[in-house]
C-alpha positions in Angstrom: -0.1 0.0 -0.1 1.6 3.4 -0.9 1.3 6.2 1.5 1.2 10.1 0.4 0.6 13.2 2.1 -2.1 15.7 1.5 -1.1 19.2 2.6 -3.8 21.8 3.1 -3.1 25.5 4.0 -5.8 28.1 4.8 -5.1 31.3 3.0 -7.8 33.2 4.5 -9.8 32.7 7.9 -12.4 29.8 7.6 -15.6 28.5 8.8 -15.0 24.6 8.1 -17.9 23.9 10.7 -18.5 20.6 12.3 -22.4 20.7 11.5 -22.8 20.9 15.3 -23.0 23.6 18.0 -21.4 24.1 21.4 -24.2 24.2 24.0 -26.1 27.5 23.7 -23.1 29.7 23.1 -21.7 28.7 19.6 -24.1 28.0 16.9 -21.5 26.5 14.6 -18.1 24.8 16.0 -15.1 23.4 14.5 -13.8 19.7 15.3 -11.2 19.5 17.9 -9.3 16.9 19.6 -9.2 16.1 23.3 -6.8 19.1 23.9 -8.5 21.5 21.8 -6.5 21.3 18.7 -8.6 21.6 15.4 -8.7 19.0 12.7 -10.3 18.1 9.6 -12.1 14.6 9.5 -11.2 12.2 7.0 -14.8 11.9 5.8 -14.8 15.8 5.2 -11.7 16.0 3.0 -12.7 12.9 1.3 -16.0 14.5 0.2 -14.3 17.7 -0.7 -11.8 15.8 -3.0 -14.4 13.8 -4.6 -16.3 17.1 -5.5 -13.2 18.8 -6.7 -12.0 15.7 -8.7 -15.4 15.4 -10.5 -14.8 18.9 -12.0 -11.3 17.7 -13.1 -13.0 14.6 -14.6 -15.3 16.5 -16.5 -12.6 18.8 -17.8 -10.5 15.8 -19.0 -13.7 14.2 -20.6 -14.3 17.6 -22.5 -10.9 17.7 -23.9 -10.7 14.3 -24.9 -8.4 13.1 -22.4 -8.7 9.1 -21.7 -6.3 9.0 -18.8 -8.5 10.1 -15.7 -10.4 7.3 -13.9 -14.0 7.8 -12.8 -14.7 9.2 -9.5 -16.4 6.0 -8.3 -13.3 3.8 -9.0 -11.3 6.4 -6.6 -13.8 7.1 -4.0 -16.1 4.3 -4.1 -20.2 4.5 -4.1 -22.8 3.3 -1.8 -23.6 -0.3 -2.0 -20.5 -1.4 -3.9 -19.2 -5.0 -2.8 -15.4 -4.2 -3.1 -13.8 -1.4 -1.1 -12.5 1.8 -2.8 -8.5 1.6 -3.4 -8.0 5.1 -1.5 -8.0 5.6 2.2 -8.0 8.9 3.7 -6.9 9.9 7.4 -7.9 12.7 9.3 -5.9 15.9 8.7 -4.1 17.5 11.6 -2.1 20.7 12.3 1.5 20.3 10.7 3.8 18.7 13.4 0.7 17.7 15.3 2.4 15.0 17.2 5.1 17.2 18.8 2.8 20.0 19.3 0.3 17.7 21.2 3.1 16.5 23.5 4.3 19.7 24.3 0.9 21.1 25.1 0.1 17.9 27.3 3.1 18.8 29.4 2.3 22.4 29.7 -1.3 21.8 30.5 -0.2 19.5 33.4 2.3 22.1 34.6 0.4 25.2 34.1 -3.3 24.2 34.0 -4.6 27.9 34.4 -2.7 29.1 31.3 -2.7 26.0 29.0 -6.2 24.3 28.9 -8.6 23.4 26.4 -10.3 26.8 25.9 -6.9 28.7 25.7 -5.3 26.2 23.1 -8.7 26.4 20.9 -8.3 30.3 21.3 -4.7 30.0 19.8 -6.1 28.4 16.5 -9.6 30.1 16.3 -11.6 33.1 17.3 -15.5 33.9 17.6 -17.5 35.7 14.9 -21.0 36.9 15.4 -23.6 37.5 12.7 -27.2 38.7 12.4 -29.9 39.1 10.1 -31.3 42.7 9.2 -34.8 43.7 8.6 -34.3 45.2 5.0 -37.2 47.6 5.5 -36.4 48.9 8.9 -32.6 48.3 9.0 -33.0 46.7 12.7 -31.7 43.3 13.5 -34.3 40.5 13.1 -35.5 38.9 16.4 -33.7 35.6 17.3 -31.2 36.1 14.4 -27.9 36.4 16.1 -25.5 33.6 15.6 -22.0 32.9 16.8 -19.7 30.9 14.8 -16.2 29.6 15.4 -13.7 30.9 12.7 -10.2 28.9 11.9 -7.6 31.5 11.6 -5.8 31.9 8.5 -2.0 30.4 7.9 -2.6 27.1 9.4 -1.3 24.0 7.7 -3.0 20.6 8.0 -1.3 17.4 6.9 -2.7 13.9 6.5 -2.1 10.5 4.8 -3.8 9.3 1.8 -3.0 5.7 1.1 -3.6 3.7 -2.2 -3.9 -0.2 -1.8 -1.7 -1.7 -4.6 -3.7 -4.8 -4.4 -7.2 -3.9 -4.9 -7.0 -3.6 -9.0 -5.2 -6.2 -10.9 -4.3 -8.9 -8.3 -1.1 -10.5 -9.5 -0.1 -8.4 -12.6 2.4 -6.1 -11.1 3.1 -4.1 -14.3 -0.9 -3.3 -14.3 -0.8 -2.7 -10.6 1.9 -0.2 -11.1 0.1 1.7 -13.8 -3.1 1.7 -11.8 -1.6 3.2 -8.7 0.1 6.0 -11.0 -3.1 6.6 -12.7 -4.9 6.8 -9.0 -2.3 9.0 -7.7 -2.1 11.6 -10.6 -5.9 11.7 -10.6 -5.9 12.5 -6.7 -3.1 15.2 -7.3 -5.1 17.0 -9.7 -8.1 16.8 -7.5 -6.1 18.2 -4.6 -4.6 21.2 -6.7 -8.2 22.1 -7.8 -9.4 22.3 -4.5 -9.3 26.0 -3.5 -12.1 26.4 -0.9 -13.7 24.8 2.0 -16.3 25.5 4.6 -19.2 28.0 4.7 -19.1 31.6 3.2 -16.9 30.6 0.5 -18.2 33.4 -1.7 -17.6 36.0 0.8 -13.8 35.7 1.2 -13.6 32.6 3.8 -12.1 29.4 3.3 -9.6 29.9 0.8 -6.9 27.3 0.5 -3.9 25.8 -1.0 -3.9 22.1 -1.3 -1.3 19.5 -2.9 -0.5 15.8 -2.9 2.9 14.9 -2.0 5.0 11.8 -1.9 6.5 10.5 1.4 9.4 12.9 1.0 7.3 15.9 0.7 7.5 16.7 -2.8 4.6 18.2 -4.5 3.3 15.8 -7.1 1.3 18.3 -9.2 3.6 18.8 -12.1 4.1 15.2 -12.7 0.5 14.8 -12.7 -0.2 17.6 -15.2 2.7 15.8 -17.3 0.9 12.5 -17.1 -2.2 14.1 -18.1 -0.7 15.4 -21.1 0.4 12.0 -22.2 4.2 12.7 -21.6 4.4 9.9 -18.7 2.0 7.1 -19.7 
């Protein structure tokens, strides 16, 4: 099974949202670990990349390219008997393990300073919004909402694995080609992903995303060469 890295950096503040609130205080919150460090769930990044890849696939199809695989063969579909060959992990802040170990030690030594709330505030801030009555210019009753916003500049990293045995079984050459096809399709999907979260048309959630090999090398250029037929 080949292992690669997804790197995603927020170029603007973002409202990734967990789909859940936090009690009666926050109407839309972010997903955090036990210390209060934010992360992006695997299911979320998989859904975003599938949506991005469907755009890539349509462009390839319209331009007569025969290299791109169908989305279902990469991401799977409900009810299929076999598993999809691509596995996604959660995306955590860069150098997550080291940061978490340091914060654990600090939280034990200085609990009044380093606690879940203060750690969360290092990565996020709260933003409030309300709806306005267009005829009067006043705020509509019960329309105040409090949202948790992720600060720009944070990079998240996670593993992407491709199962080398899920396609052509014992045919090594076909397996290698299949993995390469999967890899470059996913690299294009990552590069095409430009925004995530809510309010994406209002300046929030701008991202840079790319797929890298185990050494951290960006695979985008190789994927573009492959797409043009230069690396079959």
